[in-house]
Every structure is written in C-alpha cells, then in structure tokens.
C-alpha positions, 0 to 999 in steps of 0.5 A: 810629731816624730823625731829624736829627743834631746835633753838641753839646758842646765841642771838649773834650767833643763829643757827637752826638745825633739828634732824632726827629720827636717832639722826643726827643733820643737820644745816639749812641755807639759806633764810628760816632759820629764819622762820624755827627757829620760829618753834622750837620744831615742826616736819618739812620737809625741802627741799634744797641743802646739804652743810657743816656748819663750826659750825655744820658740815652737813647742808641743804640750805633750799629752802622750808619746810613744817610743819608736827606737833606741840606737836604731833598734825597735824599742818598747816602753812599759811596766816590766812584769814577771807572770807565770814564769815569763817576763813581759812588758805591759805598754801604757797604751793598753796594747798587748803585753810584749813577751821578753827574752834575754832579761838580765839580772839588772833588768829583773831588779826593775820588776814593776817599774816603767822601763824601755827595752830595745832589741829585735823580735825572735821566736815569739819573744822580743830579745832585749839588747839594751834597756833603761829605767824611766821611773822606779816602782814605789815598792822598789824605792 
C-alpha cells in the first residue's frame, strides 16, 4: 500500500500510520516501523501482512518499504557512500547505486549511514535538494 506516513501518539506510546489516497489510515507494525516512522510526511509504499491493531484498527506488519517522495520531490533511501571521488546512494533493495550531486558538508558527515535524499535528476546524477538521517553508521556513533 502507498500513502503518506504520520507519526502519532505520545513519546510513551508512539504509533505510525500510513494514510492512503482515499483517506483510510492503516497502522504500521513490525520490525520496520521505527524506520518508517522516521519518514513522517513522506510518501512510501509498504509491503507486509495485513493484521489488526487494537489502537488503530487496520494494520500492516511491514516487512519492506520503499520511499517514493518527500515534499513532492522524487526521493531515494539507502546508504551514503563516497567511491572513486563520487558520492552515491546504495539502495537497500539491491537496485543500482544512485549517483549524487549537490552533496552538502552536513550530508557528507553521514557517510556510511542510512539516509534519504530528495531532489531531481540532472545531468547523469541526482541533485540533492533535501535529506535526512534514518540510522547512523556504527563508526559515526
């Protein structure tokens, strides 16, 4: 299912939902929930088994997900790498690396971490307009 991610609840009882185009809200559960929650406001496609959630009702136990867009811009999720003098994003879904341009110093400091980038394709590279950190590399602490 594809829709917009929302982080709801409280610090003591957080929940993640995805709102579909028809307005239906579906809870997200499972091991991938925390990563998906960090994408609040983004459009994602979530795959998994449909279940029920006591607080929300309809839910899906997320086994995988794909980032679609952030603020109306095309977006990608993956590990930020610097290889042969070039920046690229290596998607977790085993797709080809995405060559990046416009990588800011702040984004560069997240090398090796799981990040999202949003922007547009230019001359043979994806021009980064915004980004976010999902999980920091072990070596970055």
